[in-house]
C-alpha positions as CSV (number, residue, x, y, z in Angstrom):
1,M,85.9,108.0,99.4
2,P,88.7,105.8,101.0
3,K,89.4,102.6,99.3
4,S,87.6,99.5,100.7
5,Q,89.8,97.0,102.5
6,P,91.1,94.3,100.2
7,D,89.9,90.7,100.9
8,E,93.4,89.2,100.5
9,L,97.0,90.4,101.1
10,Y,100.0,89.0,99.2
11,H,103.3,88.7,101.1
12,Y,106.4,87.9,99.0
13,T,109.2,86.1,100.8
14,G,112.1,83.7,100.4
15,I,112.3,80.2,101.7
16,H,113.6,81.3,105.1
17,G,110.8,83.8,105.5
18,L,108.2,81.2,104.5
19,K,109.5,78.6,106.9
20,G,109.8,81.2,109.7
21,I,106.2,82.5,109.3
22,V,104.6,79.1,109.0
23,E,106.5,77.6,112.0
24,S,106.3,80.6,114.3
25,Q,102.9,81.8,113.2
26,T,104.1,85.3,113.6
27,L,105.1,88.2,111.2
28,W,108.0,90.5,111.5
29,A,107.5,94.3,111.5
30,T,110.8,96.0,110.4
31,H,112.0,99.3,111.7
32,Y,111.1,101.9,109.1
33,K,114.7,103.0,108.6
34,Y,115.6,99.6,107.3
35,L,113.0,99.2,104.6
36,N,113.7,99.1,100.8
37,D,113.0,102.8,100.4
38,A,115.9,104.8,101.8
39,E,113.7,107.8,102.3
40,E,110.8,105.9,103.9
41,V,108.3,108.0,106.0
42,T,109.9,111.3,104.8
43,H,107.9,111.6,101.6
44,F,104.9,113.0,103.4
45,R,106.9,116.0,104.5
46,D,106.6,117.4,101.0
47,R,102.8,117.3,101.3
48,L,102.4,118.4,104.9
49,P,102.8,122.2,104.2
50,E,99.7,122.2,101.9
51,I,97.8,120.6,104.8
52,L,99.1,123.1,107.3
53,R,98.6,126.2,105.0
54,P,94.9,126.6,105.7
55,V,95.7,126.7,109.4
56,F,98.0,129.7,108.9
57,N,95.6,131.3,106.5
58,N,92.9,131.2,109.2
59,I,95.2,132.7,111.8
60,F,96.8,135.4,109.6
61,S,93.3,136.5,108.4
62,G,92.4,137.4,112.0
63,L,95.6,139.4,112.8
64,T,95.3,142.9,114.0
65,P,97.2,145.6,112.0
66,Q,99.9,145.7,114.6
67,Q,100.3,141.9,114.5
68,R,100.5,141.9,110.7
69,Q,103.2,144.5,111.0
70,V,105.2,142.3,113.3
71,L,104.8,139.4,110.9
72,L,106.0,141.5,108.0
73,C,109.2,142.3,109.8
74,D,110.2,138.7,109.1
75,Y,108.6,138.4,105.6
76,N,108.1,140.8,102.7
77,S,104.5,139.8,102.3
78,I,101.7,137.6,103.8
79,D,101.9,135.3,100.8
80,I,105.5,134.6,101.5
81,A,104.7,134.0,105.2
82,L,101.9,131.6,104.1
83,N,104.4,129.7,102.0
84,E,107.3,129.6,104.6
85,E,105.6,129.1,108.0
86,P,103.9,125.8,107.1
87,K,107.3,124.5,105.8
88,K,108.9,125.4,109.1
89,L,106.2,123.7,111.1
90,A,106.4,120.6,108.9
91,T,110.1,120.3,109.6
92,I,109.5,120.7,113.3
93,M,106.9,117.9,113.3
94,Y,109.2,115.5,111.5
95,N,112.1,116.2,113.8
96,V,110.1,115.8,117.0
97,T,108.3,112.7,115.8
98,F,110.9,110.7,114.0
99,A,114.4,112.1,114.8
100,G,114.1,113.6,118.3
101,I,115.4,117.0,119.3
102,S,117.3,118.6,122.2
103,N,118.7,115.2,123.4
104,K,115.1,113.9,123.6
105,P,114.3,110.6,121.8
106,P,111.8,110.6,118.9
107,I,108.1,110.3,119.9
108,T,108.0,107.0,118.1
109,E,109.9,104.6,115.8
110,P,107.4,102.9,113.6
111,H,107.8,99.3,112.4
112,I,106.2,98.1,109.3
113,T,105.0,94.8,107.7
114,S,104.3,95.1,103.9
115,F,102.0,93.3,101.6
116,C,100.8,93.7,98.0
117,T,97.2,93.9,97.0
118,V,95.8,92.5,93.7
119,D,92.9,93.5,91.6
120,R,91.0,90.2,91.4
121,K,90.0,91.2,87.9
122,D,93.6,90.6,86.9
123,E,93.5,86.8,87.2
124,H,97.1,86.4,85.9
125,I,98.7,88.4,88.8
126,A,96.2,87.0,91.3
127,N,97.0,83.4,90.4
128,H,100.7,83.7,89.4
129,G,102.2,86.7,91.2
130,L,103.9,89.9,90.1
131,L,106.9,89.5,87.8
132,S,108.8,92.4,89.3
133,Q,108.4,90.8,92.8
134,W,109.6,87.4,91.6
135,R,112.7,89.0,90.0
136,G,113.8,90.2,93.4
137,Y,114.4,86.6,94.5
138,G,116.6,85.8,91.5
139,V,117.8,82.2,90.9
140,Q,116.8,81.1,94.4
141,G,113.2,81.7,93.7
142,G,110.5,83.1,96.0
143,Y,107.1,82.4,97.5
144,V,104.0,84.4,98.1
145,I,101.8,83.8,101.1
146,I,98.2,85.0,100.7
147,F,96.5,86.1,103.9
148,D,92.9,86.8,104.7
149,T,92.9,90.5,105.5
150,E,90.1,90.5,108.1
151,G,91.9,87.7,110.0
152,L,95.1,89.8,110.2
153,V,93.2,92.9,111.3
154,E,91.6,90.9,114.1
155,L,95.0,89.7,115.2
156,L,96.2,93.2,115.1
157,H,93.5,94.2,117.6
158,E,94.7,91.5,119.9
159,E,98.3,92.8,119.6
160,G,97.1,96.2,120.6
161,K,95.6,94.9,123.8
162,K,98.8,93.1,124.8
163,W,101.5,95.7,124.3
164,A,102.0,99.5,124.7
165,Y,101.7,101.1,121.3
166,S,101.3,104.8,120.5
167,A,99.8,103.9,117.2
168,I,98.8,100.6,115.6
169,F,96.9,100.4,112.3
170,A,96.6,98.9,108.8
171,G,95.8,100.4,105.5
172,D,96.6,100.9,101.8
173,V,99.6,103.0,100.9
174,V,98.9,106.3,99.2
175,Y,101.5,107.3,96.6
176,S,103.1,110.7,96.0
177,S,101.4,110.9,92.6
178,A,98.0,111.2,94.4
179,T,96.1,114.5,93.8
180,A,95.2,116.7,96.7
181,A,91.6,115.5,96.4
182,E,92.7,111.8,96.5
183,M,94.9,112.6,99.5
184,H,92.0,114.3,101.4
185,D,89.6,111.4,100.6
186,E,92.0,108.8,101.9
187,F,93.4,110.8,104.9
188,R,90.3,113.0,105.6
189,T,90.0,112.2,109.3
190,H,93.7,112.5,110.0
191,I,94.0,115.7,108.1
192,E,91.1,117.3,110.0
193,V,92.7,116.3,113.3
194,I,96.1,117.8,112.3
195,Q,94.5,121.1,111.1
196,K,92.1,121.5,114.1
197,N,94.7,120.7,116.8
198,W,97.4,122.9,115.3
199,E,95.1,125.8,114.9
200,E,94.0,125.5,118.6
201,A,97.6,125.1,119.7
202,L,98.9,128.1,117.8
203,R,96.0,130.4,118.8
204,A,96.2,129.5,122.5
205,L,100.0,128.9,122.6
206,D,99.1,125.6,124.3
207,P,100.9,122.4,123.4
208,K,98.3,120.3,125.2
209,A,96.1,120.8,122.1
210,L,98.5,118.6,120.2
211,E,98.1,115.4,122.3
212,N,96.3,113.5,119.6
213,T,97.9,115.2,116.6
214,Y,101.0,113.0,116.3
215,K,99.0,109.8,116.1
216,S,97.3,111.1,113.0
217,F,100.5,112.5,111.6
218,V,102.2,109.1,112.0
219,A,99.3,107.4,110.3
220,C,99.6,109.6,107.2
221,A,103.5,109.6,107.1
222,C,103.7,105.8,107.3
223,R,101.1,105.2,104.6
224,Y,102.6,107.6,102.1
225,K,105.3,106.5,99.7
226,H,107.1,107.6,96.5
227,W,105.1,107.0,93.3
228,G,108.0,104.8,91.9
229,F,106.7,101.9,94.1
230,A,103.0,102.2,92.9
231,E,103.1,99.0,91.0
232,E,103.2,97.1,94.2
233,R,99.8,98.3,95.4
234,E,101.1,98.1,98.9
235,F,99.1,97.5,102.0
236,R,100.8,98.0,105.4
237,I,100.5,97.0,109.0
238,V,102.2,99.8,111.1
239,V,103.0,99.4,114.7
240,A,104.5,102.4,116.6
241,P,105.7,101.3,120.1
242,T,105.3,103.7,122.9
243,S,108.9,104.7,123.9
244,L,110.3,103.2,127.1
245,E,110.7,106.8,128.4
246,I,107.0,107.5,128.1
247,V,106.1,104.1,129.6
248,Q,108.3,104.8,132.6
249,I,106.9,108.3,133.1
250,G,103.3,106.9,133.0
251,R,104.1,104.2,135.6
252,G,105.8,106.8,137.8
253,E,102.5,108.8,137.7
254,G,100.6,105.6,138.8
255,K,99.0,105.0,135.4
256,T,98.2,101.6,134.2
257,I,100.5,101.1,131.3
258,L,100.8,98.0,129.1
259,P,104.3,96.5,128.9
260,A,106.7,97.8,126.2
261,K,106.9,95.5,123.1
262,P,110.4,93.8,123.1
263,V,112.6,94.7,120.1
264,S,114.5,91.9,118.4
265,H,117.2,92.0,115.8
266,F,118.2,90.0,112.7
267,I,121.3,90.3,110.6
268,R,121.3,91.6,107.1
269,N,124.4,92.3,105.1
270,G,126.5,92.7,108.2
271,T,124.0,95.0,110.0
272,T,121.7,94.3,112.8
273,V,118.1,95.2,111.8
274,P,115.5,95.9,114.6
275,Y,112.1,94.3,114.2
276,L,109.0,93.4,116.3
277,N,107.6,89.9,116.4
278,L,103.9,90.5,115.8
279,F,101.3,88.2,117.3
280,E,103.9,86.3,119.4
281,G,101.9,84.8,122.4
282,I,98.7,85.2,120.5
283,T,99.1,82.7,117.7
284,G,100.7,79.3,117.4
285,S,100.7,77.3,120.7
286,S,98.3,79.9,122.1
287,G,95.6,78.5,119.9
288,K,95.1,81.0,117.1
289,Q,96.6,80.7,113.6
290,L,97.8,83.2,111.1
291,P,95.0,83.4,108.5
292,I,97.0,81.8,105.6
293,K,94.8,81.0,102.7
294,H,97.1,80.1,99.9
295,V,100.8,79.8,99.0
296,I,102.1,80.3,95.5
297,V,105.5,78.9,94.6
298,G,107.5,81.3,92.4
299,P,109.3,80.7,89.1
300,H,112.0,78.0,89.5
301,P,113.2,74.9,87.6
302,E,112.0,72.7,90.6
303,K,108.8,74.5,91.4
304,E,106.7,71.3,91.4
305,K,109.1,69.7,93.9
306,R,108.9,72.9,95.9
307,K,105.1,72.7,95.9
308,I,105.2,69.3,97.5
309,A,107.7,70.5,100.1
310,V,105.4,73.5,101.0
311,E,102.4,71.2,101.3
312,K,104.3,69.1,103.8
313,L,105.4,72.1,105.7
314,L,101.9,73.4,106.0
315,A,100.5,70.0,107.0
316,Q,103.2,69.6,109.6
317,N,102.1,72.9,111.2
318,K,98.4,72.1,110.9
319,I,97.7,74.9,108.4
320,Q,95.0,74.2,105.9
321,A,95.9,76.2,102.8
322,D,96.1,75.6,99.1
323,V,99.5,75.5,97.3
324,S,100.0,76.3,93.6
325,V,102.9,77.2,91.3
326,S,103.3,80.3,89.2
327,A,103.1,79.8,85.5
328,I,105.6,82.6,84.9
329,P,108.7,81.1,83.3
330,Y,111.9,80.6,85.3
331,L,113.9,83.9,85.4
332,G,117.4,82.5,85.5
């Protein structure tokens, strides 16, 4: 069975991130190409052929002798065809969805906000944070903002009512070390949609059968990550804006289309990084607040002084949340 939703989400950040989140009452969702994993979103491509293989097996099993003979003109055996055809289709799905083909833009460009989850049985990590995460902030030190998960999900529903998204969802990351059974348990609904729609499309040679397929595909690809990051126990908010091209086509056809979410940019290491400002116009001066429950000040020689400063920052922005300091020694 899929894992139950965690009660709390941990978001590690530096002082600028903490200040920005508290004062703006928003979260940034970063374009997937600019996340810490250089191969982000592509890892699922290695598992997609095994999901598509039953589709081709069903189709091949019903071929007439003449049709089998045509297939064997390209492959030496049905087994080879069952291995190669799903790989070809997986590549096509990735190119159409995330890269774009034939001078057409990609179907979507997902933006992601990442959190860590914690097993509450591990009180040390729950109360003091994860050492590997703190190390990433070096001598400057970091902070972890603990959010109420249900509160964030409710805000995400409001976000979806306000802007045009082709997909918007939240969930745990599944790592590449997962077994086929674990994959199917977590992604069962999406896998069934992908298999059913592709079989219908291939049998009828009708691309209309794929209308809902890519939403499920994006949901799997954006929640699948290399096993090397498994320690983070990541939970993600994923928002995939509807492309401007599709919005314009819909309006030209007289359809009621929500406005396209504006893309903003920040500068990192001399590069402009695209991001979406989640919950803008929903939280803050609009009345609702980000569901911040707790802030932990990371290892630092002046962590007690920092604790007082964070308490003042929260109070100034009318946020009622506890503040504590990590007991993990300074990492300098």
